[in-house]
C-alpha positions as CSV (number, residue, x, y, z in Angstrom):
1,M,186.2,-15.4,-12.3
2,R,185.7,-13.0,-15.2
3,Y,183.5,-14.0,-18.2
4,K,183.1,-12.4,-21.6
5,N,179.4,-11.6,-21.0
6,L,176.2,-12.7,-19.2
7,S,175.6,-15.6,-21.6
8,Q,179.0,-17.1,-21.0
9,L,178.6,-16.6,-17.2
10,L,175.3,-18.4,-17.2
11,A,176.7,-21.2,-19.4
12,R,179.7,-21.9,-17.3
13,N,178.6,-21.0,-13.7
14,N,175.7,-23.1,-12.4
15,D,175.2,-21.0,-9.2
16,S,174.9,-17.8,-11.3
17,K,172.5,-19.6,-13.7
18,Q,170.3,-20.8,-10.8
19,Y,170.3,-17.3,-9.3
20,F,169.4,-15.7,-12.6
21,L,166.5,-18.1,-13.2
22,S,165.2,-17.3,-9.7
23,L,164.7,-13.6,-10.7
24,P,161.4,-12.3,-12.1
25,I,161.2,-12.7,-15.9
26,G,161.1,-8.9,-16.5
27,M,164.4,-8.5,-14.6
28,Q,165.9,-11.4,-16.5
29,M,165.0,-9.7,-19.8
30,E,166.5,-6.4,-18.6
31,L,169.7,-8.1,-17.4
32,R,170.1,-9.8,-20.8
33,G,169.8,-6.4,-22.3
34,H,172.9,-5.4,-20.3
35,G,174.6,-8.7,-20.9
36,E,177.7,-7.3,-22.4
37,A,178.4,-5.3,-19.2
38,I,178.0,-8.3,-16.9
39,H,181.3,-10.2,-16.5
40,S,181.1,-11.9,-13.1
41,A,178.7,-13.2,-10.5
42,D,179.3,-10.0,-8.6
43,D,178.3,-7.9,-11.5
44,L,175.1,-10.0,-11.9
45,H,174.2,-9.6,-8.2
46,Q,175.1,-5.9,-8.1
47,L,173.0,-5.0,-11.1
48,S,170.0,-7.1,-10.0
49,A,170.2,-5.4,-6.5
50,L,170.2,-2.0,-8.2
51,M,167.1,-3.0,-10.2
52,T,165.4,-4.2,-7.1
53,T,166.2,-1.0,-5.3
54,Y,165.6,1.5,-8.0
55,G,163.3,-0.4,-10.4
56,I,163.8,-1.7,-13.9
57,P,164.9,1.2,-16.1
58,N,162.9,2.4,-19.1
59,H,166.2,3.4,-20.9
60,E,168.8,0.7,-21.7
61,D,171.8,2.7,-20.4
62,E,170.4,4.0,-17.1
63,Y,172.6,1.7,-15.0
64,E,175.7,1.8,-17.2
65,H,177.5,4.3,-15.0
66,F,177.5,1.8,-12.1
67,F,180.0,-0.4,-14.0
């Protein structure tokens, strides 16, 4: 299912919310910064995997080209 943004995804999808809350706080904050680009559970998992692999970016738009 596609959602408007991360906030809507977390409000309506309990599995995604539980996954999000299991992530480190720094990653949660960075994901919220990219919230308008996250429209599905797959987007959330993909971006968090990129952050785990490549680290949390210093620049807000560093991962934008992946979406």
